[in-house]
C-alpha positions as CSV (number, residue, x, y, z in Angstrom):
1,M,-31.2,-2.3,-34.6
2,G,-28.5,-3.6,-32.4
3,R,-26.0,-3.8,-35.3
4,T,-26.9,-0.3,-36.4
5,L,-26.4,1.1,-32.9
6,W,-23.1,-0.7,-32.7
7,R,-22.0,0.7,-36.1
8,Q,-23.0,4.2,-35.0
9,T,-21.4,4.0,-31.6
10,W,-18.1,2.0,-31.9
11,P,-16.2,4.6,-33.9
12,M,-17.2,7.2,-31.4
13,A,-16.3,4.9,-28.5
14,I,-12.8,4.3,-29.9
15,G,-12.4,8.0,-30.6
16,V,-13.6,9.0,-27.1
17,L,-11.4,6.4,-25.5
18,S,-8.4,7.7,-27.4
19,L,-9.2,11.4,-26.6
20,L,-9.9,10.8,-22.9
21,G,-7.2,8.3,-22.7
22,F,-4.6,10.8,-23.7
23,Q,-5.9,13.2,-21.1
24,L,-5.5,10.5,-18.4
25,V,-2.0,9.7,-19.6
26,D,-1.3,13.4,-19.8
27,S,-2.2,13.7,-16.1
28,A,-0.1,10.6,-15.4
29,F,2.9,12.3,-17.0
30,V,2.3,15.5,-15.0
31,A,2.1,13.3,-11.8
32,R,5.7,12.4,-12.5
33,L,6.6,16.1,-12.1
34,G,5.4,16.0,-8.5
35,T,2.3,16.6,-6.4
36,E,2.3,20.4,-6.8
37,P,2.1,20.4,-10.6
38,L,-0.6,17.7,-10.6
39,A,-2.6,19.7,-8.0
40,A,-2.2,22.9,-10.1
41,Q,-3.5,21.1,-13.2
42,S,-6.3,19.6,-11.1
43,F,-7.5,23.1,-10.1
44,T,-7.9,24.0,-13.8
45,F,-10.2,21.0,-14.5
46,P,-13.5,22.6,-13.4
47,L,-12.8,25.7,-15.7
48,S,-11.8,23.4,-18.6
49,F,-15.1,21.5,-18.0
50,L,-16.9,24.9,-18.2
51,I,-15.6,25.5,-21.7
52,I,-16.4,21.9,-22.7
53,G,-19.9,22.4,-21.2
54,V,-20.6,25.4,-23.5
55,Q,-19.2,23.6,-26.6
56,V,-21.1,20.4,-25.8
57,G,-24.4,22.4,-25.4
58,M,-23.9,24.0,-28.7
59,G,-22.9,20.7,-30.2
60,I,-26.2,19.1,-29.0
61,A,-28.1,21.9,-30.7
62,I,-26.1,21.3,-33.9
63,A,-26.9,17.6,-33.9
64,A,-30.5,18.1,-32.9
65,L,-31.5,20.8,-35.4
66,I,-29.5,19.5,-38.3
67,S,-30.7,15.9,-37.9
68,R,-34.3,17.2,-37.7
69,A,-33.8,19.2,-40.9
70,L,-32.3,16.2,-42.6
71,G,-35.2,14.0,-41.4
72,A,-37.6,16.5,-42.9
73,G,-35.7,16.6,-46.2
74,E,-34.4,20.2,-45.8
75,E,-30.8,19.6,-46.8
76,Q,-30.0,23.2,-47.9
77,R,-31.2,24.5,-44.5
78,A,-29.0,21.9,-42.8
79,R,-26.0,23.3,-44.6
80,R,-26.8,26.8,-43.6
81,L,-27.2,25.8,-39.9
82,G,-23.8,24.1,-40.0
83,S,-22.1,27.2,-41.2
84,L,-23.9,29.4,-38.7
85,V,-23.0,27.3,-35.7
86,L,-19.3,27.0,-36.7
87,L,-19.0,30.7,-36.9
88,L,-21.0,31.5,-33.7
89,G,-19.4,28.7,-31.8
90,A,-15.9,30.0,-32.5
91,G,-16.8,33.5,-31.3
92,V,-18.5,32.3,-28.1
93,I,-15.7,30.1,-27.0
94,A,-13.1,32.8,-27.8
95,V,-14.9,35.3,-25.6
96,L,-15.3,32.8,-22.8
97,S,-11.6,31.8,-22.9
98,L,-10.5,35.4,-22.8
99,L,-12.6,36.1,-19.7
100,L,-11.2,33.0,-18.0
101,W,-7.7,34.2,-18.7
102,L,-8.3,37.7,-17.5
103,F,-9.9,36.6,-14.2
104,Q,-7.8,33.5,-13.5
105,T,-6.3,34.7,-10.2
106,P,-9.4,35.5,-8.3
107,I,-11.2,32.4,-9.7
108,F,-8.4,30.0,-8.6
109,R,-8.1,31.6,-5.2
110,L,-11.8,31.0,-4.7
111,L,-11.2,27.3,-5.6
112,G,-8.6,27.0,-2.8
113,A,-5.3,27.3,-4.8
114,D,-2.4,28.7,-2.7
115,G,0.6,30.8,-3.9
116,G,2.6,27.8,-5.2
117,A,-0.3,26.4,-7.2
118,L,-1.1,29.9,-8.6
119,A,2.4,30.3,-9.9
120,Q,2.2,26.9,-11.7
121,I,-1.2,27.7,-13.1
122,A,-0.1,31.1,-14.5
123,D,2.4,29.4,-16.9
124,Y,-0.1,26.7,-17.8
125,W,-3.4,28.4,-18.2
126,G,-2.7,30.5,-21.3
127,P,-1.7,27.7,-23.7
128,Q,-4.4,25.5,-22.1
129,L,-7.1,28.0,-23.0
130,L,-5.8,28.1,-26.6
131,A,-6.0,24.3,-26.7
132,A,-9.5,24.5,-25.4
133,W,-10.6,26.9,-28.2
134,L,-9.0,24.8,-30.9
135,G,-10.6,21.7,-29.3
136,A,-14.0,23.4,-29.4
137,L,-13.7,24.2,-33.1
138,V,-12.8,20.5,-33.8
139,Y,-15.7,19.4,-31.7
140,F,-18.2,21.6,-33.6
141,G,-16.9,20.0,-36.8
142,Y,-17.4,16.5,-35.3
143,S,-21.0,17.5,-34.5
144,L,-21.7,18.2,-38.1
145,F,-20.5,14.8,-39.1
146,R,-22.6,13.1,-36.4
147,A,-25.7,15.0,-37.5
148,H,-25.2,13.6,-41.0
149,G,-24.9,10.1,-39.6
150,D,-21.1,9.8,-40.1
151,T,-19.5,8.8,-36.8
152,G,-16.5,7.0,-38.5
153,F,-14.6,10.2,-39.5
154,P,-14.9,11.9,-36.0
155,G,-13.8,8.7,-34.3
156,S,-10.7,8.3,-36.5
157,M,-9.8,12.0,-36.0
158,M,-10.1,11.6,-32.2
159,V,-7.7,8.7,-32.5
160,L,-5.3,10.7,-34.7
161,T,-5.2,13.8,-32.5
162,S,-4.8,11.6,-29.4
163,L,-1.8,9.9,-30.9
164,V,-0.2,13.2,-31.9
165,N,-0.7,14.5,-28.3
166,L,0.7,11.3,-26.8
167,C,3.8,11.5,-28.9
168,L,4.4,15.2,-28.0
169,D,3.5,15.0,-24.3
170,P,6.8,13.4,-23.0
171,L,8.9,15.5,-25.4
172,L,7.4,18.8,-24.4
173,I,6.9,18.0,-20.7
174,F,10.3,16.3,-19.9
175,G,12.4,17.2,-23.0
176,I,14.9,15.1,-24.8
177,G,18.7,15.3,-25.0
178,S,19.8,18.8,-24.4
179,W,16.2,20.1,-24.6
180,P,15.1,20.5,-21.0
181,G,11.3,20.4,-21.6
182,L,8.6,22.9,-20.5
183,G,7.2,21.0,-17.5
184,L,3.5,21.5,-16.9
185,P,3.0,24.0,-19.8
186,G,4.4,21.4,-22.1
187,A,1.3,19.3,-21.6
188,A,-0.9,22.2,-22.8
189,W,1.3,23.0,-25.9
190,A,1.2,19.3,-26.9
191,T,-2.6,19.6,-26.9
192,V,-2.5,22.8,-28.9
193,L,-0.4,21.2,-31.7
194,A,-2.6,18.0,-31.7
195,F,-5.9,20.0,-32.1
196,A,-4.4,22.3,-34.7
197,T,-3.5,19.2,-36.7
198,G,-7.0,17.8,-36.4
199,L,-8.6,21.2,-37.3
200,V,-6.7,21.4,-40.6
201,L,-7.7,17.9,-41.6
202,L,-11.3,18.4,-40.5
203,G,-11.6,21.6,-42.5
204,R,-10.4,19.9,-45.7
205,R,-13.0,17.1,-45.2
206,L,-15.9,19.6,-44.6
207,V,-15.1,21.4,-47.8
208,A,-15.0,18.2,-49.7
209,R,-18.4,17.0,-48.3
210,Q,-20.0,20.3,-49.1
211,W,-22.0,20.4,-45.9
212,L,-21.6,24.2,-45.5
213,E,-23.5,27.0,-47.2
214,K,-22.6,30.7,-47.5
215,A,-25.7,32.1,-49.1
216,G,-28.7,33.0,-46.9
217,L,-26.9,32.9,-43.6
218,L,-28.5,36.1,-42.2
219,K,-32.0,35.0,-43.1
220,E,-31.4,31.6,-41.6
221,L,-30.0,33.3,-38.5
222,R,-33.1,35.3,-38.0
223,S,-35.4,32.3,-38.6
224,S,-33.5,29.7,-36.6
225,T,-32.3,31.7,-33.6
226,G,-35.3,30.9,-31.5
227,A,-35.1,27.1,-32.2
228,F,-31.4,27.1,-31.7
229,V,-31.6,28.9,-28.3
230,G,-34.5,26.7,-27.3
231,V,-32.3,23.7,-27.6
232,A,-28.8,25.1,-27.0
233,G,-29.8,27.2,-24.0
234,P,-31.1,24.5,-21.7
235,A,-28.5,22.1,-23.1
236,M,-25.7,24.5,-22.2
237,I,-27.1,25.2,-18.8
238,S,-27.3,21.4,-18.3
239,Q,-23.6,21.1,-19.4
240,L,-22.5,24.0,-17.2
241,M,-23.9,22.5,-14.1
242,P,-21.2,19.8,-13.9
243,P,-18.4,22.4,-13.9
244,L,-20.2,24.3,-11.2
245,A,-20.5,21.2,-9.2
246,A,-16.9,20.3,-9.8
247,M,-15.8,23.8,-8.5
248,L,-17.8,23.3,-5.4
249,A,-16.5,19.7,-4.9
250,I,-12.8,20.7,-5.5
251,S,-13.2,23.6,-3.0
252,V,-14.2,21.0,-0.4
253,V,-11.4,18.6,-1.5
254,A,-8.9,21.5,-1.2
255,Q,-9.5,21.6,2.5
256,L,-8.1,18.1,2.8
257,G,-4.7,19.2,1.4
258,Q,-2.8,19.4,-1.9
259,S,-2.4,15.6,-2.1
260,A,-6.2,15.2,-2.0
261,V,-6.6,17.7,-4.8
262,A,-4.1,15.9,-6.9
263,T,-5.8,12.6,-6.3
264,W,-9.2,14.0,-7.1
265,G,-7.9,15.4,-10.4
266,L,-6.6,12.0,-11.4
267,A,-9.9,10.4,-10.4
268,S,-11.7,12.9,-12.6
269,R,-9.6,11.9,-15.6
270,L,-10.2,8.2,-14.9
271,E,-14.0,8.8,-14.6
272,T,-14.2,10.2,-18.1
273,V,-12.2,7.4,-19.5
274,S,-14.3,4.8,-17.8
275,L,-17.5,6.4,-19.2
276,M,-16.2,6.2,-22.8
277,V,-19.1,4.1,-24.1
278,V,-21.7,6.3,-22.4
279,L,-20.1,9.4,-23.8
280,A,-19.9,7.9,-27.3
281,M,-23.6,7.0,-27.1
282,T,-24.5,10.5,-26.0
283,M,-22.9,11.6,-29.3
284,S,-24.1,8.9,-31.7
285,L,-27.7,8.3,-30.3
286,P,-29.2,11.8,-30.3
287,P,-28.9,12.4,-34.1
288,W,-30.6,9.0,-34.7
289,L,-33.3,9.9,-32.1
290,G,-33.7,13.3,-33.7
291,R,-34.4,11.8,-37.1
292,C,-37.0,9.5,-35.6
293,Y,-38.5,12.5,-33.7
294,G,-38.7,14.4,-37.0
295,A,-40.4,11.5,-38.7
296,G,-42.8,10.8,-35.7
297,D,-41.5,7.3,-35.3
298,W,-42.0,6.8,-31.6
299,R,-42.0,3.0,-31.7
300,Q,-38.4,3.2,-33.0
301,I,-37.5,5.7,-30.2
302,H,-38.8,3.3,-27.6
303,R,-36.7,0.4,-29.0
304,L,-33.6,2.6,-29.2
305,M,-33.8,3.8,-25.7
306,R,-34.4,0.3,-24.2
307,L,-31.4,-1.1,-26.1
308,A,-29.1,1.8,-25.2
309,L,-29.9,1.7,-21.5
310,K,-29.4,-2.0,-21.4
311,V,-26.0,-1.7,-23.0
312,V,-25.0,1.2,-20.7
313,V,-25.9,-0.6,-17.5
314,I,-24.3,-4.0,-18.4
315,W,-21.1,-2.4,-19.7
316,Q,-20.6,0.2,-17.0
317,L,-21.4,-2.2,-14.1
318,G,-19.1,-4.9,-15.5
319,L,-16.2,-2.5,-16.2
320,G,-16.7,-0.7,-12.8
321,L,-16.5,-4.0,-10.8
322,I,-13.4,-5.2,-12.7
323,L,-11.5,-1.9,-12.3
324,A,-12.6,-1.7,-8.6
325,L,-11.0,-5.1,-8.0
326,L,-7.8,-4.0,-9.9
327,S,-7.8,-0.6,-8.2
328,P,-4.4,-1.0,-6.3
329,W,-2.6,-1.9,-9.5
330,V,-4.3,0.8,-11.6
331,A,-3.5,3.4,-9.0
332,S,0.1,2.3,-8.9
333,L,0.3,2.7,-12.7
334,L,-1.2,6.2,-12.7
335,A,0.4,7.8,-9.6
336,G,4.0,8.0,-8.4
337,N,3.3,9.2,-4.9
338,P,2.4,6.4,-2.5
339,E,-0.1,8.6,-0.7
340,I,-1.9,9.5,-3.9
341,R,-1.9,5.8,-4.9
342,G,-3.7,4.8,-1.8
343,E,-6.3,7.6,-2.0
344,L,-6.9,6.9,-5.7
345,A,-7.5,3.2,-5.0
346,T,-10.1,4.2,-2.4
347,L,-12.0,6.4,-4.8
348,M,-11.9,3.8,-7.5
349,R,-13.4,1.1,-5.3
350,F,-16.5,3.2,-4.5
351,L,-17.0,5.4,-7.6
352,L,-16.4,3.1,-10.6
353,P,-19.3,0.7,-10.1
354,S,-21.7,3.6,-9.5
355,Y,-21.0,4.9,-13.0
356,A,-23.6,2.4,-14.3
357,A,-26.3,4.6,-12.7
358,L,-24.6,7.8,-13.7
359,G,-24.5,6.5,-17.3
360,V,-28.3,6.0,-17.2
361,C,-28.8,9.6,-16.1
362,M,-26.4,11.0,-18.8
363,L,-28.1,9.0,-21.5
364,V,-31.6,10.2,-20.5
365,V,-30.4,13.9,-20.4
366,S,-28.8,13.5,-23.8
367,A,-31.9,11.9,-25.3
368,G,-34.1,14.6,-23.9
369,N,-32.4,17.3,-25.9
370,A,-33.0,15.3,-29.1
371,L,-36.6,14.4,-28.3
372,G,-38.0,17.9,-27.7
373,W,-37.9,18.2,-23.9
374,P,-34.6,20.1,-23.3
375,L,-36.0,21.9,-20.3
376,R,-36.8,18.7,-18.5
377,A,-33.4,17.4,-19.5
378,M,-31.8,20.5,-17.9
379,L,-33.8,20.0,-14.7
380,M,-32.8,16.3,-14.6
381,S,-29.2,17.4,-14.8
382,A,-29.7,20.0,-12.1
383,A,-31.3,17.4,-9.8
384,R,-28.4,14.9,-10.4
385,L,-25.8,17.4,-9.2
386,F,-27.5,19.6,-6.7
387,I,-30.1,17.3,-5.1
388,C,-28.2,14.0,-5.4
389,Y,-24.5,14.4,-5.9
390,L,-23.4,17.5,-3.8
391,P,-25.6,16.8,-0.8
392,C,-24.4,13.2,-0.6
393,L,-20.8,14.4,-1.0
394,W,-21.3,16.8,1.9
395,L,-22.9,14.1,4.0
396,G,-20.1,11.7,3.3
397,V,-17.4,14.2,4.3
398,H,-19.2,15.2,7.5
399,L,-20.5,11.8,8.6
400,I,-17.6,9.6,7.6
401,G,-14.7,12.0,6.7
402,G,-11.7,12.0,4.5
403,M,-11.4,10.5,1.0
404,Q,-13.5,7.5,1.9
405,G,-16.4,9.8,2.8
406,L,-16.0,11.7,-0.4
407,A,-16.1,8.4,-2.4
408,M,-19.1,7.0,-0.6
409,G,-21.1,10.2,-0.9
410,A,-20.4,10.6,-4.6
411,A,-21.2,7.0,-5.3
412,L,-24.6,7.3,-3.5
413,G,-25.4,10.5,-5.4
414,N,-24.7,8.7,-8.7
415,V,-27.1,5.8,-7.8
416,L,-29.9,8.2,-6.7
417,A,-29.5,10.2,-10.0
418,G,-29.7,7.0,-12.1
419,L,-32.9,5.9,-10.4
420,A,-34.5,9.3,-10.8
421,A,-33.6,9.5,-14.5
422,W,-35.0,6.0,-15.1
423,W,-38.3,7.1,-13.4
424,L,-38.5,10.3,-15.5
425,L,-37.9,8.5,-18.8
426,R,-40.6,5.9,-18.1
427,R,-43.1,8.7,-17.4
428,V,-42.1,10.8,-20.4
429,L,-42.4,7.9,-22.9
430,A,-45.6,6.5,-21.3
431,R,-47.7,7.9,-24.2
432,P,-45.1,8.4,-27.0
433,K,-47.5,9.6,-29.7
434,R,-47.9,12.8,-27.7
435,Q,-45.3,15.5,-27.3
436,P,-43.0,14.8,-24.3
437,E,-43.4,18.2,-22.8
438,Q,-47.3,17.8,-22.8
439,V,-47.0,14.4,-21.2
440,L,-44.9,15.8,-18.4
441,A,-47.2,18.8,-18.0
442,D,-50.2,16.5,-17.7
443,S,-48.5,14.2,-15.3
444,E,-47.4,17.1,-13.1
445,K,-51.0,18.3,-13.0
446,H,-52.3,15.0,-11.7
447,S,-49.3,14.3,-9.3
């Protein structure tokens, strides 16, 4: 089982590392433009996470429903579901992107952006939304491959698009020769071209695999809407909570000044990179769990979850401690401003080790959507952010103050969330032959 989990996860881990790594390097390039462009980019992160939350929620539904259909031997239905989600996903993300473009000024003012930041954002936000839409289409395609058990192709495509972006970033941001470069918008246009390249190659491979179906889509839409909404709805709500929490957090950070916002943005990029193995497992594990769920193999589900949690805790704790020790040097590599370097090192020392607990929570939430308890997964995600993370963040700022207070509060929130998720998982899987929702309902009656 360990070897199978490794084969399923390592391509996605490499892909996630390359994809998130280029985003971190992208911010490092922007940091060379100055504090103001980096702060402007950092203000856009919560809204970018909002788009990603919607697409990930739909991607979870794709993986869960298609893997269950394949586990039950319904291959033709799986092809119809793939076609439907690609079409609906493209439309949903397009509408969301348009709304975020139309209402950008009032939204960013609420987040604490001043006039200088708003001017920088205005040039950057349009191409960034186009990049987000193309990235969502690519992600939906990846979800189809993961649902069919193929993690190798999505992983290699993530690496390819990341390399294209990394090559284009310095050219479009800083220019070359007589070409002056585009500055901050150049980072967004590099991502547009990278995702467009990936989308073309992905489309060709999907056609070759014949995993899509044109016939019977309307009938499938009517019969599967309830099941899709039942999974995608709670999953999207779960995924939309982090952007909401990020908006509230950055509005607090904005009170500490532009330098603090820039530092917080870099730390957010570093967080996603350091969680690469967890993110890869949240992509590779649910389809496997979904097939076990469809076949009623609860013994295998138990073994999978124990192994996955062990890997997450050991990896994240080891990586977090090493990076915390190296925080002064890593901060110097990522940030040009001495003030940002010092604040980033402070965040790294407290936050990175706590991602072991955060990884446990993320894995439990992801597994819940595959195992038929999406509502409980959504509630767990809400508890992590609004009962653990944000209150601890607020306490850290008001009791300790400054960036150190933010870091200590966020770290404590991560630890509490991990402990709560572990407790929930043990109760849900206490009697695995029964449906998880019924187990929780019974346990709540007797608690």
